[in-house]
C-alpha positions in Angstrom: -90.7 5.0 -3.4 -88.6 2.3 -1.7 -90.4 -1.0 -2.5 -87.9 -3.5 -1.0 -85.0 -3.5 1.4 -82.8 -6.6 1.9 -80.2 -6.9 4.6 -77.6 -9.7 4.8 -75.0 -10.3 7.5 -75.6 -6.9 9.0 -75.3 -6.9 12.8 -77.8 -9.3 14.3 -79.5 -9.6 10.9 -78.5 -12.7 9.0 -80.8 -12.3 6.0 -83.9 -10.2 6.1 -86.2 -8.8 3.5 -88.6 -5.8 4.1 -91.3 -5.3 1.5 -92.5 -1.7 1.8 -95.6 0.0 0.5 -96.9 3.6 -0.1 -98.2 5.5 3.0 -97.0 4.9 6.6 -94.8 1.8 7.1 -94.1 1.1 10.7 -91.3 -1.3 11.9 -91.6 -2.7 15.5 -90.1 -5.5 17.5 -88.6 -6.3 20.8 -85.5 -4.4 22.1 -82.4 -5.7 20.4 -84.3 -7.4 17.6 -82.5 -5.2 15.0 -85.0 -2.4 14.2 -82.4 0.3 14.3 -80.1 -1.9 12.2 -82.6 -1.4 9.4 -82.0 2.3 9.5 -78.3 1.8 9.6 -78.5 -0.5 6.6 -80.6 2.2 4.8 -77.9 4.7 5.6 -75.3 2.5 4.0 -77.4 2.1 0.9 -77.7 5.9 0.6 -73.9 6.5 0.8 -73.1 6.9 4.5 -69.6 6.1 5.6 -68.8 2.4 5.8 -68.4 0.9 9.3 -66.8 -2.5 9.5 -68.4 -3.0 13.0 -71.8 -3.4 11.3 -70.6 -6.6 9.6 -71.9 -9.6 11.5 -69.3 -11.3 13.5 -67.6 -14.1 11.6 -68.9 -12.9 8.2 -66.7 -11.7 5.4 -69.0 -8.8 4.4 -72.5 -7.2 4.8 -74.7 -6.5 1.9 -77.6 -4.0 1.7 -79.9 -4.0 -1.4 -82.7 -1.6 -2.1 -85.3 -1.6 -4.9 -86.7 1.8 -5.8 -89.8 2.5 -8.0 -89.5 5.9 -9.6 -91.5 7.9 -12.2 -89.9 8.4 -15.6 -87.5 11.3 -15.9 -87.1 11.5 -12.1 -83.8 13.3 -11.4 -82.5 10.2 -9.6 -83.0 8.0 -12.7 -81.2 10.6 -14.8 -78.3 10.7 -12.4 -78.1 6.9 -12.2 -78.1 6.8 -16.0 -75.2 9.2 -16.1 -73.3 6.6 -13.9 -74.1 3.9 -16.4 -77.0 2.3 -14.5 -79.9 0.6 -16.2 -83.5 0.6 -14.9 -86.5 -1.5 -15.9 -89.6 0.7 -16.2 -88.4 3.0 -13.5 -87.3 0.2 -11.1 -83.8 1.0 -9.9 -81.7 -1.4 -7.8 -79.0 -0.1 -5.4 -76.5 -2.3 -3.7 -73.8 -1.5 -1.0 -71.3 -4.1 0.2 -69.1 -3.5 3.2 -66.2 -5.9 3.8 -65.2 -6.9 7.3 -61.9 -5.1 6.7 -63.8 -1.9 6.1 -63.7 -1.6 2.3 -67.0 -1.0 0.5 -68.4 -1.2 -3.0 -71.5 0.3 -4.6 -73.6 -0.9 -7.5 -76.3 1.2 -9.2 -78.6 -0.4 -11.7 -76.3 -3.4 -12.1 -73.2 -1.3 -12.7 -70.3 -0.5 -10.3 -70.3 3.1 -9.2 -68.5 5.3 -6.7 -70.1 5.4 -3.3 -70.6 9.1 -3.8 -73.2 8.4 -6.4 -75.3 6.6 -3.8 -75.0 9.7 -1.6 -76.2 11.9 -4.5 -79.2 9.6 -5.1 -79.9 9.5 -1.4 -80.3 13.3 -1.2 -82.9 13.1 -4.0 -84.8 10.1 -2.6 -84.8 9.7 1.1 -84.6 11.9 4.2 -83.6 10.1 7.4 -84.5 11.6 10.7 -83.1 10.4 14.0 -82.0 12.0 17.2 -78.5 12.4 15.7 -79.5 13.2 12.2 -81.2 16.7 12.5 -78.5 18.4 10.4 -81.1 20.5 8.6 -82.0 22.2 11.8 -78.4 22.9 12.6 -77.7 24.5 9.2 -78.7 28.2 8.8 -78.7 27.7 5.0 -81.2 24.8 5.4 -83.5 27.0 7.4 -83.8 29.2 4.3 -84.4 26.1 2.1 -87.2 24.8 4.4 -88.8 28.2 4.4 -88.7 28.4 0.6 -90.1 24.9 0.4 -93.0 25.8 2.7 -94.6 28.1 0.1 -94.7 27.1 -3.6 -95.1 30.8 -4.6 -91.5 31.4 -3.6 -89.9 29.0 -6.1 -90.5 31.2 -9.2 -89.2 34.2 -7.3 -86.0 32.4 -6.4 -85.5 31.4 -10.1 -86.1 35.0 -11.3 -83.7 36.3 -8.7 -81.0 33.8 -9.6 -81.3 34.7 -13.3 -81.0 38.4 -12.5 -78.0 37.6 -10.2 -76.2 35.7 -13.0 -76.8 38.5 -15.5 -75.6 41.2 -13.0 -72.5 39.4 -11.8 -71.5 38.6 -15.4 -71.9 42.2 -16.5 -70.1 43.4 -13.3 -67.1 41.1 -14.1 -67.0 42.4 -17.6 -67.0 46.0 -16.4 -64.2 45.3 -13.9 -62.2 43.8 -16.8 -62.8 46.9 -19.0 -61.8 49.2 -16.1 -58.6 47.3 -15.6 -57.9 47.7 -19.3 -58.6 51.4 -19.1 -56.2 51.8 -16.2 -53.4 50.1 -18.1 -54.4 51.8 -21.3 -52.0 54.8 -21.4 -48.7 53.1 -20.7 -49.4 49.9 -22.7 -51.0 51.8 -25.6 -48.0 54.1 -25.9 -45.6 51.1 -26.1 -47.9 49.5 -28.7 -48.0 52.6 -30.8 -44.2 53.0 -30.7 -43.8 49.4 -31.9 -46.4 49.9 -34.7 -44.7 53.1 -35.7 -41.4 51.3 -36.1 -43.1 48.7 -38.3 -44.8 51.3 -40.4 -41.6 53.3 -40.8 -39.5 50.4 -41.9 -42.3 48.6 -43.7 -40.6 45.2 -43.7 -41.8 42.7 -46.2 -42.4 39.0 -45.4 -39.1 37.1 -45.7 -37.1 40.3 -46.4 -34.5 39.5 -43.8 -33.7 36.2 -45.4 -33.5 37.7 -48.9 -31.2 40.4 -47.7 -28.9 37.9 -45.9 -28.6 36.0 -49.2 -27.8 39.2 -51.1 -25.3 40.3 -48.6 -23.5 37.0 -48.9 -23.4 37.4 -52.7 -22.2 41.0 -52.7 -19.5 40.3 -50.1 -17.9 37.7 -52.5 -18.6 39.4 -55.9 -15.0 39.3 -57.2 -14.6 35.6 -56.5 -18.0 34.8 -58.0 -17.1 36.8 -61.2 -13.8 35.0 -61.6 -15.4 31.5 -61.0 -18.2 32.2 -63.5 -15.8 33.6 -66.1 -13.4 30.6 -65.9 -16.3 28.2 -66.1 -17.7 30.0 -69.2 -14.3 30.0 -70.9 -13.9 26.3 -70.3 -17.3 25.6 -71.9 -17.1 27.9 -75.0 -13.6 29.4 -75.0 -12.2 32.8 -73.9 -11.4 35.3 -76.7 -9.3 37.4 -74.4 -6.9 34.6 -73.6 -3.5 34.7 -75.3 -3.4 31.0 -75.5 -6.4 29.5 -77.2 -7.1 26.2 -75.5 -9.7 23.8 -76.8 -13.1 24.4 -75.1 -15.6 21.9 -74.1 -17.8 23.0 -77.0 -15.0 22.4 -79.5 -14.1 19.0 -78.2 -17.8 17.9 -78.3 -18.0 19.1 -81.9 -14.9 17.0 -82.8 -16.4 14.0 -81.1 -19.7 14.3 -82.9 -17.9 14.8 -86.3 -15.9 11.6 -85.7 -19.1 9.7 -85.2 -21.0 11.3 -88.1 -21.8 8.7 -90.7 -20.5 5.8 -88.6 -23.7 5.5 -86.7 -25.5 4.4 -89.9 -23.8 1.1 -89.6 -24.4 0.5 -85.8 -27.5 1.5 -83.8 -25.5 1.6 -80.5 -23.0 4.1 -81.9 -25.9 6.2 -83.3 -27.4 6.4 -79.8 -24.1 7.6 -78.4 -24.0 10.3 -81.1 -27.5 11.5 -80.0 -26.4 11.7 -76.4 -23.3 13.8 -77.4 -25.7 16.1 -79.2 -27.7 16.5 -76.0 -24.5 17.2 -74.0 -23.6 19.8 -76.6 -26.9 21.5 -76.2 -26.6 21.5 -72.3 -23.1 22.9 -72.6 -24.4 25.8 -74.8 -27.2 26.5 -72.3 -24.9 26.5 -69.3 -22.6 28.9 -71.1 -25.5 31.2 -71.9 -26.7 31.1 -68.3 -23.1 32.0 -67.1 -23.0 34.9 -69.5 -26.3 36.2 -68.2 -25.1 35.7 -64.6 -22.0 37.7 -65.3 -24.0 40.4 -66.9 -26.3 40.7 -64.0 -23.7 40.4 -61.2 -23.8 43.6 -59.1 -20.9 45.8 -59.6 -22.1 48.9 -57.6 -20.0 49.0 -54.3 -22.7 51.2 -52.7 -25.3 48.4 -52.9 -23.5 46.3 -50.2 -23.6 49.3 -47.8 -27.4 49.7 -48.5 -28.0 46.1 -47.8 -26.1 46.0 -44.6 -27.8 49.2 -43.3 -31.2 47.7 -44.1 -30.3 44.5 -42.3 -29.2 46.5 -39.3 -32.5 48.3 -39.1 -34.5 45.1 -39.5 -32.2 43.5 -36.8 -33.2 46.1 -34.3 -36.9 45.5 -35.1 -36.6 41.7 -34.8 -34.8 41.9 -31.5 -37.7 44.0 -30.1 -40.7 42.2 -31.6 -39.7 38.7 -32.8 -36.8 36.6 -34.0 -37.6 37.2 -37.6 -39.3 39.8 -39.8 -42.3 37.4 -40.2 -42.5 37.1 -36.4 -42.4 40.9 -36.1 -45.2 41.3 -38.6 -47.3 38.8 -36.6 -46.6 40.8 -33.5 -47.8 43.9 -35.3 -51.1 42.3 -36.1 -51.6 41.3 -32.5 -50.5 44.7 -31.3 -53.0 46.5 -33.5 -55.8 44.3 -32.2 -54.7 44.9 -28.6 -54.5 48.6 -29.2 -58.0 48.7 -30.6 -59.2 46.8 -27.5 -57.4 49.2 -25.1 -58.6 52.3 -26.9 -62.2 51.0 -27.0 -62.2 49.9 -23.3 -62.9 53.3 -21.9 -65.9 53.8 -24.3 -67.2 50.3 -23.6 -66.8 50.7 -19.9 -68.7 54.0 -19.9 -71.6 52.4 -21.8 -71.6 49.3 -19.6 -71.7 51.3 -16.3 -75.2 52.4 -17.0 -76.3 48.8 -17.9 -74.7 47.4 -14.7 -76.5 50.0 -12.6 -79.8 49.1 -14.2 -79.1 45.4 -13.6 -78.3 46.0 -10.0 -81.5 47.9 -9.5 -83.4 45.1 -11.1 -81.6 42.5 -8.9 -82.4 44.5 -5.8 -86.0 44.8 -6.8 -86.1 41.0 -7.3 -84.5 40.5 -3.9 -87.1 42.8 -2.3 -89.9 40.8 -3.8 -88.3 37.6 -2.5 -87.8 39.1 1.0 -91.5 40.1 1.1 -92.6 36.7 0.0 -90.3 35.0 2.6 -91.4 37.3 5.4 -95.1 36.5 4.7 -94.3 32.8 4.4 -92.2 32.8 7.6 -95.2 33.9 9.7 -97.4 31.2 8.2 -94.6 28.6 8.7 -94.0 29.5 12.3 -97.7 29.4 13.1 -98.2 26.1 11.3 -95.2 24.4 13.0 -96.2 25.8 16.4 -99.6 24.3 15.8 -98.1 20.9 14.9 -95.9 20.9 18.0 -99.0 21.3 20.1 -99.9 17.8 18.9 -96.4 16.4 19.6 -96.1 16.9 23.4 -94.6 20.3 22.9 -97.8 22.3 23.4 -96.0 25.2 25.1 -93.3 25.6 22.5 -93.4 28.7 20.3 -91.7 28.7 17.0 -90.5 31.9 15.2 -89.1 32.1 11.7 -87.0 35.2 11.3 -86.1 36.7 8.0 -83.3 39.2 8.5 -81.1 41.2 6.1 -77.9 39.4 5.3 -74.8 40.4 7.2 -72.4 39.9 4.3 -72.5 38.8 0.7 -70.6 38.9 -2.6 -72.5 42.0 -3.6 -71.9 44.7 -0.9 -74.9 46.6 0.5 -75.3 50.3 1.3 -77.2 52.5 3.7 -80.6 51.4 2.2 -79.8 47.9 0.8 -78.4 44.8 2.4 -75.7 42.7 0.9 -76.8 40.2 -1.7 -75.8 36.6 -2.3 -76.8 33.8 -4.6 -80.1 33.2 -2.7 -81.1 36.8 -2.1 -80.8 39.4 0.6 -82.0 37.3 3.5 -80.7 35.3 6.4 -83.3 32.9 7.8 -83.3 31.5 11.3 -85.9 29.2 12.7 -86.1 29.8 16.4 -88.0 28.3 19.3 -88.9 29.2 22.9 -89.9 26.5 25.4 -92.9 28.4 26.4 -94.7 31.8 26.0 -92.8 34.8 27.3 -89.5 32.9 27.2 -86.7 34.1 24.9 -86.3 32.3 21.6 -83.1 30.7 20.5 -82.1 29.0 17.3 -84.0 25.7 17.2 -80.9 23.6 17.2 -79.9 25.1 20.6 -83.4 25.4 22.1 -84.5 21.8 21.6 -83.2 18.5 23.0 -82.4 15.6 20.7 -85.9 14.1 21.0 -87.5 17.5 20.6 -85.5 18.1 17.5 -86.9 15.0 15.9 -90.4 16.3 16.6 -89.7 19.8 15.4 -88.3 18.2 12.2 -91.4 16.1 11.9 -93.6 19.2 12.3 -91.6 21.0 9.6 -91.8 18.1 7.2 -95.6 17.8 7.7 -96.1 21.5 7.0 -93.8 21.5 4.0 -95.2 18.4 2.5 -98.7 19.7 3.0 -97.8 22.8 1.1 -96.4 20.6 -1.8 -92.9 22.0 -1.4 -90.9 18.9 -0.8 -89.7 16.7 -3.7 -88.3 13.9 -1.5 -90.4 10.8 -2.0 -89.5 8.8 1.2 -89.0 9.9 4.8 -87.5 7.7 7.5 -87.9 8.4 11.2 -85.9 6.5 13.8 -87.2 6.8 17.4 -89.0 10.1 16.6 -91.3 9.3 19.6 -88.4 9.1 22.2 -89.4 10.5 25.5 -93.2 10.7 25.0 -96.2 8.5 25.6 -100.0 8.6 26.0 -102.0 11.1 24.0 -98.8 12.8 22.8 -97.6 9.5 21.2 -101.0 9.1 19.6 -100.6 12.6 18.1 -97.1 11.8 16.8 -98.6 8.8 15.0 -101.3 11.0 13.6 -98.8 13.5 12.3 -96.7 10.8 10.7 -99.9 9.5 9.0 -100.6 13.0 7.8 -97.1 13.2 6.3 -97.7 9.8 4.7 -100.5 11.3 2.7 -97.9 13.1 0.6 -94.9 10.7 0.7 -93.8 7.3 1.7 -92.9 7.3 5.4 -90.9 4.6 7.2 -91.0 4.7 11.0 -89.0 2.7 13.6 -90.9 2.9 16.9 -91.4 1.2 20.2 -94.8 2.9 20.9 -98.1 1.2 20.2 -99.8 4.6 19.8 -97.6 5.3 16.7 -97.7 1.8 15.3 -101.5 1.9 15.4 -101.6 4.5 12.6 -99.6 2.3 10.2 -100.8 1.5 6.7 -98.3 -1.3 6.6 -97.0 -2.9 9.9 -93.7 -4.9 9.9 -92.5 -6.8 12.9 -88.9 -7.8 13.5 -88.5 -11.0 15.6 -85.2 -12.5 16.5 -84.7 -16.2 16.9 -83.5 -18.0 20.0 -79.9 -17.7 18.8 -80.2 -13.9 18.6 -80.2 -13.7 14.8 -82.8 -12.3 12.5 -83.5 -14.2 9.3 -85.9 -13.5 6.4 -88.7 -15.4 7.9 -88.4 -13.2 11.1 -89.5 -10.0 9.4 -93.2 -10.3 8.7 -96.1 -8.0 7.8 -98.9 -8.3 10.4 -102.6 -7.7 9.8 -105.8 -8.6 11.7 -105.3 -10.6 14.8 -101.5 -10.8 14.4 -101.4 -7.0 14.4 -103.6 -6.8 17.4 -101.3 -9.1 19.3 -98.2 -7.0 18.3 -100.0 -3.8 19.5 -100.9 -5.6 22.7 -97.3 -6.7 23.3 -96.1 -3.2 22.8 -98.7 -1.8 25.2 -98.7 -4.4 28.0 -95.7 -6.7 27.3 -98.0 -9.6 26.7 -100.1 -10.6 23.7 -102.3 -13.4 25.0 -104.6 -11.8 27.5 -108.1 -10.6 26.6 -107.5 -7.3 28.4 -104.4 -6.6 26.5 -106.0 -7.5 23.2 -109.0 -5.4 24.1 -106.8 -2.3 24.7 -105.0 -3.0 21.4 -108.3 -3.1 19.5 -109.5 0.1 21.1 -106.2 1.8 20.2 -106.5 0.7 16.6 -110.0 2.0 16.4 -108.9 5.3 18.0 -106.1 5.6 15.4 -108.5 5.0 12.5 -110.8 7.7 13.8 -107.9 10.1 14.1 -107.6 13.0 11.6 -104.7 12.7 9.2 
């Protein structure tokens, strides 16, 4: 529940603290004292749009602070924790600051947070009702939500339906995908088979195109390569075919080593040079041997070059079609084979899935039928209960109907025997009202005035809370008693007290008949300068409360007659059935 609300520099309120309790909290005060400003501040705290005109004249900003006491694992605590907030044993502090220039900031649990987080928390924590705030009655979707909340037996049916809906829509999407594959199967599969046939026929090997390019380069220059290798070999070890025998590298190295032989025994440095000459001679011999082997293996078949070029041409056509290299073409082949398997299996998988989808649709429709029957039964009970509540709220002639009708459209089309289906079932729900018996009903948002809408909403909240269907811990009613008085006002107070048995209720009222039912009575009093300070919001009990009730009834609080009427009203309220 909301345990404390502090308002600073908000309209006529300078600095006021409201300590709130469980049950029915009633806020009263003279006209212009700032009662409605409390509701405006609460709206800011719960994420409503910032309005710079709410900032007190001459002040730089307005600040609203609220303290909430929530049970462990409450969804609001979890959402606040996601925003980085901290709570102390379930106590969560919310702060909203609105600058005179219109900018605003929000803090949740001591951490800065987007204003939208306050709005999300507000939806979980507080429902505000005023003559301009009956949005639930103006939303057809909310009519369905309220009907579902009115009967706890509907919640498990809704969960079962949504699970069946998720399974069916997922399977239907998969079937549509498989059918699309099947439609494209013939042309795409033929193209894939042709490409795979080319790969199979040519049987390219990884890196083959690079190896053939190197071989082509070698074969194209075989004569020059042979000449170069022969000359190099002759220079190293001599050439027996040459007419002029020139000294080879091997001969010259042998002469150099012979010249140093024996001399190295007298000088270690010269001996080291002799060893290096021996190493050079060995390398020269190895190079000459390698050149000899190279010359022996050098391709001399002129037909080989033609074979290489033809193979390169074949591979070139393949790579132009399926990749920029043989390796890329081979990778394409792997993907193509997998895609072909997918295409060829799509028809079989689609045929098997069609039966499953039909079974899932039948199960979904059966679940929707069960939900419709439960809603239809609950709609009758809800209409009767709300009509009975309105009889206590100065709307005794009003007749409420709750219609459960087949959906007109939905993501899952209907047929001759089944309505379309959506995420919430097969039903459209419309809460309707007639001003009296025999009169035509219209949707409640059009049939009721602003003040009547507040009372219709109160009746709905009382019925839903009594059924245990609402999870909202706090309700706020602003001028719900507008346009009524006498016994009807006393009945409104009684119904608010009934709602307060299931949740915290905060009511701003100008009627003594409503205030008399309060569990906790707060009075807002403005000072002579027109401002409201902390000391001017007080909880009244005993004689002080009697005086406030007297003031509300007679305009005076110091006559015995007025005080007597106030005491009588308080006794009547205590005797009332909640």
